[in-house]
HTML snippet that shows the backbone in 3Dmol.js (N, CA, C, O; Angstrom):
<script src="https://3Dmol.org/build/3Dmol-min.js"></script>
<div id="view" style="width:600px;height:400px;position:relative"></div>
<script>
const pdb = `
ATOM      1  N   MET A   1      95.560  91.827 108.535  1.00  0.00           N
ATOM      2  CA  MET A   1      96.088  92.237 109.814  1.00  0.00           C
ATOM      3  C   MET A   1      95.839  91.182 110.877  1.00  0.00           C
ATOM      4  O   MET A   1      96.669  90.981 111.765  1.00  0.00           O
ATOM      5  N   SER A   2      94.702  90.509 110.791  1.00  0.00           N
ATOM      6  CA  SER A   2      94.401  89.504 111.808  1.00  0.00           C
ATOM      7  C   SER A   2      95.378  88.335 111.740  1.00  0.00           C
ATOM      8  O   SER A   2      95.721  87.762 112.774  1.00  0.00           O
ATOM      9  N   VAL A   3      95.830  87.971 110.550  1.00  0.00           N
ATOM     10  CA  VAL A   3      96.817  86.887 110.423  1.00  0.00           C
ATOM     11  C   VAL A   3      98.123  87.288 111.080  1.00  0.00           C
ATOM     12  O   VAL A   3      98.744  86.491 111.784  1.00  0.00           O
ATOM     13  N   LEU A   4      98.541  88.537 110.847  1.00  0.00           N
ATOM     14  CA  LEU A   4      99.777  89.017 111.481  1.00  0.00           C
ATOM     15  C   LEU A   4      99.637  89.073 112.995  1.00  0.00           C
ATOM     16  O   LEU A   4     100.565  88.714 113.720  1.00  0.00           O
ATOM     17  N   LEU A   5      98.483  89.521 113.473  1.00  0.00           N
ATOM     18  CA  LEU A   5      98.269  89.575 114.920  1.00  0.00           C
ATOM     19  C   LEU A   5      98.267  88.181 115.529  1.00  0.00           C
ATOM     20  O   LEU A   5      98.840  87.973 116.598  1.00  0.00           O
ATOM     21  N   ASN A   6      97.626  87.219 114.860  1.00  0.00           N
ATOM     22  CA  ASN A   6      97.556  85.860 115.384  1.00  0.00           C
ATOM     23  C   ASN A   6      98.918  85.195 115.450  1.00  0.00           C
ATOM     24  O   ASN A   6      99.162  84.365 116.325  1.00  0.00           O
ATOM     25  N   ASN A   7      99.806  85.551 114.534  1.00  0.00           N
ATOM     26  CA  ASN A   7     101.145  84.967 114.520  1.00  0.00           C
ATOM     27  C   ASN A   7     102.143  85.765 115.358  1.00  0.00           C
ATOM     28  O   ASN A   7     103.315  85.399 115.444  1.00  0.00           O
ATOM     29  N   GLY A   8     101.684  86.842 115.968  1.00  0.00           N
ATOM     30  CA  GLY A   8     102.556  87.637 116.819  1.00  0.00           C
ATOM     31  C   GLY A   8     103.539  88.495 116.054  1.00  0.00           C
ATOM     32  O   GLY A   8     104.515  88.978 116.629  1.00  0.00           O
ATOM     33  N   ILE A   9     103.302  88.693 114.768  1.00  0.00           N
ATOM     34  CA  ILE A   9     104.226  89.479 113.953  1.00  0.00           C
ATOM     35  C   ILE A   9     103.954  90.966 114.128  1.00  0.00           C
ATOM     36  O   ILE A   9     104.870  91.785 114.060  1.00  0.00           O
ATOM     37  N   CYS A  10     102.710  91.305 114.351  1.00  0.00           N
ATOM     38  CA  CYS A  10     102.308  92.703 114.441  1.00  0.00           C
ATOM     39  C   CYS A  10     101.772  92.973 115.846  1.00  0.00           C
ATOM     40  O   CYS A  10     101.047  92.158 116.417  1.00  0.00           O
ATOM     41  N   VAL A  11     102.136  94.110 116.381  1.00  0.00           N
ATOM     42  CA  VAL A  11     101.620  94.517 117.681  1.00  0.00           C
ATOM     43  C   VAL A  11     100.321  95.268 117.457  1.00  0.00           C
ATOM     44  O   VAL A  11     100.237  96.129 116.581  1.00  0.00           O
ATOM     45  N   LYS A  12      99.308  94.942 118.246  1.00  0.00           N
ATOM     46  CA  LYS A  12      98.008  95.595 118.058  1.00  0.00           C
ATOM     47  C   LYS A  12      98.088  97.046 118.496  1.00  0.00           C
ATOM     48  O   LYS A  12      98.406  97.356 119.644  1.00  0.00           O
ATOM     49  N   ILE A  13      97.794  97.918 117.555  1.00  0.00           N
ATOM     50  CA  ILE A  13      97.776  99.354 117.787  1.00  0.00           C
ATOM     51  C   ILE A  13      96.380  99.829 117.418  1.00  0.00           C
ATOM     52  O   ILE A  13      95.774  99.297 116.487  1.00  0.00           O
ATOM     53  N   THR A  14      95.871 100.798 118.115  1.00  0.00           N
ATOM     54  CA  THR A  14      94.499 101.227 117.858  1.00  0.00           C
ATOM     55  C   THR A  14      94.356 101.915 116.507  1.00  0.00           C
ATOM     56  O   THR A  14      93.267 101.905 115.932  1.00  0.00           O
ATOM     57  N   ASP A  15      95.399 102.499 115.997  1.00  0.00           N
ATOM     58  CA  ASP A  15      95.331 103.223 114.741  1.00  0.00           C
ATOM     59  C   ASP A  15      95.629 102.276 113.576  1.00  0.00           C
ATOM     60  O   ASP A  15      96.766 101.836 113.407  1.00  0.00           O
ATOM     61  N   ASP A  16      94.604 101.963 112.771  1.00  0.00           N
ATOM     62  CA  ASP A  16      94.766 101.040 111.650  1.00  0.00           C
ATOM     63  C   ASP A  16      95.735 101.569 110.605  1.00  0.00           C
ATOM     64  O   ASP A  16      96.442 100.784 109.973  1.00  0.00           O
ATOM     65  N   ALA A  17      95.784 102.876 110.408  1.00  0.00           N
ATOM     66  CA  ALA A  17      96.692 103.447 109.420  1.00  0.00           C
ATOM     67  C   ALA A  17      98.141 103.199 109.816  1.00  0.00           C
ATOM     68  O   ALA A  17      98.988 102.960 108.956  1.00  0.00           O
ATOM     69  N   LYS A  18      98.425 103.254 111.099  1.00  0.00           N
ATOM     70  CA  LYS A  18      99.795 103.017 111.550  1.00  0.00           C
ATOM     71  C   LYS A  18     100.166 101.550 111.351  1.00  0.00           C
ATOM     72  O   LYS A  18     101.301 101.245 110.986  1.00  0.00           O
ATOM     73  N   GLN A  19      99.225 100.646 111.587  1.00  0.00           N
ATOM     74  CA  GLN A  19      99.484  99.223 111.357  1.00  0.00           C
ATOM     75  C   GLN A  19      99.764  98.965 109.890  1.00  0.00           C
ATOM     76  O   GLN A  19     100.694  98.235 109.547  1.00  0.00           O
ATOM     77  N   LEU A  20      98.969  99.558 109.032  1.00  0.00           N
ATOM     78  CA  LEU A  20      99.162  99.387 107.605  1.00  0.00           C
ATOM     79  C   LEU A  20     100.509  99.943 107.172  1.00  0.00           C
ATOM     80  O   LEU A  20     101.174  99.355 106.319  1.00  0.00           O
ATOM     81  N   ASN A  21     100.919 101.063 107.745  1.00  0.00           N
ATOM     82  CA  ASN A  21     102.209 101.656 107.429  1.00  0.00           C
ATOM     83  C   ASN A  21     103.352 100.735 107.842  1.00  0.00           C
ATOM     84  O   ASN A  21     104.332 100.603 107.109  1.00  0.00           O
ATOM     85  N   VAL A  22     103.240 100.104 108.996  1.00  0.00           N
ATOM     86  CA  VAL A  22     104.272  99.182 109.467  1.00  0.00           C
ATOM     87  C   VAL A  22     104.387  97.989 108.528  1.00  0.00           C
ATOM     88  O   VAL A  22     105.492  97.578 108.174  1.00  0.00           O
ATOM     89  N   VAL A  23     103.247  97.432 108.124  1.00  0.00           N
ATOM     90  CA  VAL A  23     103.261  96.278 107.226  1.00  0.00           C
ATOM     91  C   VAL A  23     103.827  96.673 105.871  1.00  0.00           C
ATOM     92  O   VAL A  23     104.644  95.950 105.301  1.00  0.00           O
ATOM     93  N   LEU A  24     103.396  97.823 105.352  1.00  0.00           N
ATOM     94  CA  LEU A  24     103.880  98.285 104.061  1.00  0.00           C
ATOM     95  C   LEU A  24     105.386  98.520 104.096  1.00  0.00           C
ATOM     96  O   LEU A  24     106.103  98.125 103.177  1.00  0.00           O
ATOM     97  N   CYS A  25     105.856  99.158 105.149  1.00  0.00           N
ATOM     98  CA  CYS A  25     107.297  99.400 105.268  1.00  0.00           C
ATOM     99  C   CYS A  25     108.067  98.095 105.361  1.00  0.00           C
ATOM    100  O   CYS A  25     109.142  97.966 104.774  1.00  0.00           O
ATOM    101  N   ALA A  26     107.536  97.136 106.084  1.00  0.00           N
ATOM    102  CA  ALA A  26     108.217  95.850 106.212  1.00  0.00           C
ATOM    103  C   ALA A  26     108.305  95.139 104.870  1.00  0.00           C
ATOM    104  O   ALA A  26     109.340  94.561 104.538  1.00  0.00           O
ATOM    105  N   VAL A  27     107.233  95.180 104.105  1.00  0.00           N
ATOM    106  CA  VAL A  27     107.233  94.519 102.791  1.00  0.00           C
ATOM    107  C   VAL A  27     108.196  95.229 101.843  1.00  0.00           C
ATOM    108  O   VAL A  27     109.004  94.583 101.176  1.00  0.00           O
ATOM    109  N   VAL A  28     108.111  96.548 101.782  1.00  0.00           N
ATOM    110  CA  VAL A  28     108.974  97.308 100.874  1.00  0.00           C
ATOM    111  C   VAL A  28     110.436  97.140 101.257  1.00  0.00           C
ATOM    112  O   VAL A  28     111.287  96.895 100.402  1.00  0.00           O
ATOM    113  N   MET A  29     110.721  97.273 102.548  1.00  0.00           N
ATOM    114  CA  MET A  29     112.112  97.157 102.989  1.00  0.00           C
ATOM    115  C   MET A  29     112.658  95.759 102.757  1.00  0.00           C
ATOM    116  O   MET A  29     113.822  95.613 102.384  1.00  0.00           O
ATOM    117  N   SER A  30     111.854  94.732 102.967  1.00  0.00           N
ATOM    118  CA  SER A  30     112.349  93.373 102.744  1.00  0.00           C
ATOM    119  C   SER A  30     112.646  93.136 101.266  1.00  0.00           C
ATOM    120  O   SER A  30     113.624  92.466 100.934  1.00  0.00           O
ATOM    121  N   ARG A  31     111.825  93.670 100.388  1.00  0.00           N
ATOM    122  CA  ARG A  31     112.065  93.506  98.944  1.00  0.00           C
ATOM    123  C   ARG A  31     113.324  94.251  98.509  1.00  0.00           C
ATOM    124  O   ARG A  31     114.117  93.737  97.720  1.00  0.00           O
ATOM    125  N   ILE A  32     113.499  95.453  99.026  1.00  0.00           N
ATOM    126  CA  ILE A  32     114.694  96.228  98.673  1.00  0.00           C
ATOM    127  C   ILE A  32     115.941  95.538  99.206  1.00  0.00           C
ATOM    128  O   ILE A  32     116.935  95.401  98.492  1.00  0.00           O
ATOM    129  N   LEU A  33     115.889  95.103 100.465  1.00  0.00           N
ATOM    130  CA  LEU A  33     117.057  94.446 101.051  1.00  0.00           C
ATOM    131  C   LEU A  33     117.373  93.116 100.380  1.00  0.00           C
ATOM    132  O   LEU A  33     118.533  92.706 100.343  1.00  0.00           O
ATOM    133  N   PHE A  34     116.361  92.437  99.850  1.00  0.00           N
ATOM    134  CA  PHE A  34     116.583  91.186  99.136  1.00  0.00           C
ATOM    135  C   PHE A  34     117.299  91.442  97.809  1.00  0.00           C
ATOM    136  O   PHE A  34     118.210  90.697  97.448  1.00  0.00           O
ATOM    137  N   ALA A  35     116.900  92.482  97.085  1.00  0.00           N
ATOM    138  CA  ALA A  35     117.455  92.754  95.762  1.00  0.00           C
ATOM    139  C   ALA A  35     118.752  93.558  95.802  1.00  0.00           C
ATOM    140  O   ALA A  35     119.496  93.572  94.822  1.00  0.00           O
ATOM    141  N   LEU A  36     119.030  94.217  96.905  1.00  0.00           N
ATOM    142  CA  LEU A  36     120.171  95.121  96.971  1.00  0.00           C
ATOM    143  C   LEU A  36     121.517  94.461  96.694  1.00  0.00           C
ATOM    144  O   LEU A  36     122.311  95.042  95.954  1.00  0.00           O
ATOM    145  N   PRO A  37     121.823  93.294  97.235  1.00  0.00           N
ATOM    146  CA  PRO A  37     123.128  92.696  96.922  1.00  0.00           C
ATOM    147  C   PRO A  37     123.326  92.419  95.435  1.00  0.00           C
ATOM    148  O   PRO A  37     124.438  92.550  94.922  1.00  0.00           O
ATOM    149  N   ALA A  38     122.265  92.041  94.748  1.00  0.00           N
ATOM    150  CA  ALA A  38     122.387  91.725  93.327  1.00  0.00           C
ATOM    151  C   ALA A  38     122.505  92.985  92.471  1.00  0.00           C
ATOM    152  O   ALA A  38     123.240  92.995  91.484  1.00  0.00           O
ATOM    153  N   TRP A  39     121.794  94.034  92.838  1.00  0.00           N
ATOM    154  CA  TRP A  39     121.744  95.234  92.018  1.00  0.00           C
ATOM    155  C   TRP A  39     122.558  96.388  92.587  1.00  0.00           C
ATOM    156  O   TRP A  39     122.609  97.458  91.980  1.00  0.00           O
ATOM    157  N   GLY A  40     123.186  96.196  93.721  1.00  0.00           N
ATOM    158  CA  GLY A  40     123.910  97.289  94.369  1.00  0.00           C
ATOM    159  C   GLY A  40     125.026  97.877  93.536  1.00  0.00           C
ATOM    160  O   GLY A  40     125.298  99.075  93.624  1.00  0.00           O
ATOM    161  N   GLY A  41     125.680  97.052  92.726  1.00  0.00           N
ATOM    162  CA  GLY A  41     126.773  97.549  91.898  1.00  0.00           C
ATOM    163  C   GLY A  41     126.315  98.459  90.778  1.00  0.00           C
ATOM    164  O   GLY A  41     127.119  99.211  90.227  1.00  0.00           O
ATOM    165  N   PHE A  42     125.049  98.408  90.435  1.00  0.00           N
ATOM    166  CA  PHE A  42     124.527  99.223  89.343  1.00  0.00           C
ATOM    167  C   PHE A  42     123.947 100.552  89.822  1.00  0.00           C
ATOM    168  O   PHE A  42     123.521 101.368  89.004  1.00  0.00           O
ATOM    169  N   LEU A  43     123.926 100.779  91.129  1.00  0.00           N
ATOM    170  CA  LEU A  43     123.338 101.992  91.679  1.00  0.00           C
ATOM    171  C   LEU A  43     124.340 103.141  91.668  1.00  0.00           C
ATOM    172  O   LEU A  43     125.525 102.958  91.947  1.00  0.00           O
ATOM    173  N   SER A  44     123.838 104.321  91.341  1.00  0.00           N
ATOM    174  CA  SER A  44     124.682 105.511  91.418  1.00  0.00           C
ATOM    175  C   SER A  44     124.752 105.960  92.880  1.00  0.00           C
ATOM    176  O   SER A  44     123.988 105.497  93.727  1.00  0.00           O
ATOM    177  N   ASN A  45     125.676 106.862  93.151  1.00  0.00           N
ATOM    178  CA  ASN A  45     125.806 107.384  94.516  1.00  0.00           C
ATOM    179  C   ASN A  45     124.546 108.126  94.938  1.00  0.00           C
ATOM    180  O   ASN A  45     124.185 108.127  96.115  1.00  0.00           O
ATOM    181  N   ASP A  46     123.878 108.758  93.976  1.00  0.00           N
ATOM    182  CA  ASP A  46     122.638 109.477  94.265  1.00  0.00           C
ATOM    183  C   ASP A  46     121.548 108.504  94.724  1.00  0.00           C
ATOM    184  O   ASP A  46     120.839 108.778  95.692  1.00  0.00           O
ATOM    185  N   LEU A  47     121.418 107.379  94.037  1.00  0.00           N
ATOM    186  CA  LEU A  47     120.411 106.388  94.433  1.00  0.00           C
ATOM    187  C   LEU A  47     120.741 105.740  95.766  1.00  0.00           C
ATOM    188  O   LEU A  47     119.840 105.448  96.553  1.00  0.00           O
ATOM    189  N   VAL A  48     122.017 105.512  96.029  1.00  0.00           N
ATOM    190  CA  VAL A  48     122.422 104.954  97.326  1.00  0.00           C
ATOM    191  C   VAL A  48     122.040 105.919  98.444  1.00  0.00           C
ATOM    192  O   VAL A  48     121.562 105.497  99.498  1.00  0.00           O
ATOM    193  N   ALA A  49     122.250 107.212  98.213  1.00  0.00           N
ATOM    194  CA  ALA A  49     121.876 108.217  99.211  1.00  0.00           C
ATOM    195  C   ALA A  49     120.363 108.241  99.420  1.00  0.00           C
ATOM    196  O   ALA A  49     119.896 108.426 100.544  1.00  0.00           O
ATOM    197  N   LYS A  50     119.593 108.054  98.344  1.00  0.00           N
ATOM    198  CA  LYS A  50     118.134 108.021  98.478  1.00  0.00           C
ATOM    199  C   LYS A  50     117.680 106.801  99.275  1.00  0.00           C
ATOM    200  O   LYS A  50     116.774 106.902 100.102  1.00  0.00           O
ATOM    201  N   PHE A  51     118.306 105.648  99.028  1.00  0.00           N
ATOM    202  CA  PHE A  51     117.976 104.452  99.810  1.00  0.00           C
ATOM    203  C   PHE A  51     118.320 104.649 101.272  1.00  0.00           C
ATOM    204  O   PHE A  51     117.535 104.289 102.149  1.00  0.00           O
ATOM    205  N   ASP A  52     119.485 105.218 101.542  1.00  0.00           N
ATOM    206  CA  ASP A  52     119.882 105.471 102.927  1.00  0.00           C
ATOM    207  C   ASP A  52     118.895 106.402 103.626  1.00  0.00           C
ATOM    208  O   ASP A  52     118.517 106.167 104.774  1.00  0.00           O
ATOM    209  N   ALA A  53     118.479 107.459 102.929  1.00  0.00           N
ATOM    210  CA  ALA A  53     117.518 108.398 103.517  1.00  0.00           C
ATOM    211  C   ALA A  53     116.177 107.717 103.773  1.00  0.00           C
ATOM    212  O   ALA A  53     115.541 107.954 104.801  1.00  0.00           O
ATOM    213  N   PHE A  54     115.746 106.868 102.834  1.00  0.00           N
ATOM    214  CA  PHE A  54     114.493 106.140 103.002  1.00  0.00           C
ATOM    215  C   PHE A  54     114.550 105.240 104.228  1.00  0.00           C
ATOM    216  O   PHE A  54     113.624 105.233 105.040  1.00  0.00           O
ATOM    217  N   PHE A  55     115.646 104.473 104.367  1.00  0.00           N
ATOM    218  CA  PHE A  55     115.770 103.567 105.503  1.00  0.00           C
ATOM    219  C   PHE A  55     115.842 104.325 106.817  1.00  0.00           C
ATOM    220  O   PHE A  55     115.231 103.910 107.802  1.00  0.00           O
ATOM    221  N   GLN A  56     116.577 105.425 106.849  1.00  0.00           N
ATOM    222  CA  GLN A  56     116.670 106.201 108.081  1.00  0.00           C
ATOM    223  C   GLN A  56     115.314 106.771 108.467  1.00  0.00           C
ATOM    224  O   GLN A  56     114.944 106.755 109.641  1.00  0.00           O
ATOM    225  N   LYS A  57     114.571 107.276 107.485  1.00  0.00           N
ATOM    226  CA  LYS A  57     113.245 107.845 107.750  1.00  0.00           C
ATOM    227  C   LYS A  57     112.304 106.779 108.289  1.00  0.00           C
ATOM    228  O   LYS A  57     111.578 107.026 109.252  1.00  0.00           O
ATOM    229  N   LYS A  58     112.306 105.603 107.684  1.00  0.00           N
ATOM    230  CA  LYS A  58     111.391 104.541 108.108  1.00  0.00           C
ATOM    231  C   LYS A  58     111.790 103.969 109.467  1.00  0.00           C
ATOM    232  O   LYS A  58     110.925 103.647 110.281  1.00  0.00           O
ATOM    233  N   LEU A  59     113.080 103.843 109.712  1.00  0.00           N
ATOM    234  CA  LEU A  59     113.524 103.344 111.016  1.00  0.00           C
ATOM    235  C   LEU A  59     113.155 104.313 112.137  1.00  0.00           C
ATOM    236  O   LEU A  59     112.752 103.891 113.221  1.00  0.00           O
ATOM    237  N   LEU A  60     113.294 105.612 111.872  1.00  0.00           N
ATOM    238  CA  LEU A  60     112.901 106.595 112.876  1.00  0.00           C
ATOM    239  C   LEU A  60     111.401 106.578 113.113  1.00  0.00           C
ATOM    240  O   LEU A  60     110.946 106.724 114.248  1.00  0.00           O
ATOM    241  N   ALA A  61     110.631 106.400 112.046  1.00  0.00           N
ATOM    242  CA  ALA A  61     109.174 106.347 112.193  1.00  0.00           C
ATOM    243  C   ALA A  61     108.729 105.114 112.975  1.00  0.00           C
ATOM    244  O   ALA A  61     107.774 105.181 113.748  1.00  0.00           O
ATOM    245  N   LEU A  62     109.411 103.997 112.780  1.00  0.00           N
ATOM    246  CA  LEU A  62     109.044 102.774 113.484  1.00  0.00           C
ATOM    247  C   LEU A  62     109.419 102.817 114.956  1.00  0.00           C
ATOM    248  O   LEU A  62     108.804 102.134 115.774  1.00  0.00           O
ATOM    249  N   GLN A  63     110.424 103.616 115.298  1.00  0.00           N
ATOM    250  CA  GLN A  63     110.850 103.708 116.694  1.00  0.00           C
ATOM    251  C   GLN A  63     109.911 104.568 117.525  1.00  0.00           C
ATOM    252  O   GLN A  63     109.900 104.464 118.751  1.00  0.00           O
ATOM    253  N   GLN A  64     109.129 105.411 116.878  1.00  0.00           N
ATOM    254  CA  GLN A  64     108.236 106.319 117.621  1.00  0.00           C
ATOM    255  C   GLN A  64     106.961 105.666 117.995  1.00  0.00           C
ATOM    256  O   GLN A  64     106.106 106.293 118.621  1.00  0.00           O
TER     257      GLN A  64
END
`;
const viewer = $3Dmol.createViewer("view");
viewer.addModel(pdb, "pdb");
viewer.setStyle({}, {cartoon: {color: "spectrum"}});
viewer.zoomTo();
viewer.render();
</script>
């Protein structure tokens, strides 16, 4: 966390769990978004809906 704070990537929040959640979401979302163009054609409509729900949930959580 200190490396992220020093580079200005993470905003200092008093709750460590929330900071960890932000970092985890950023890592997971970046990996999914990186692989999605290559594997998107193999996804069923059900999986696409699950990805959409995941992204919407995480975006709403990050805005609060």
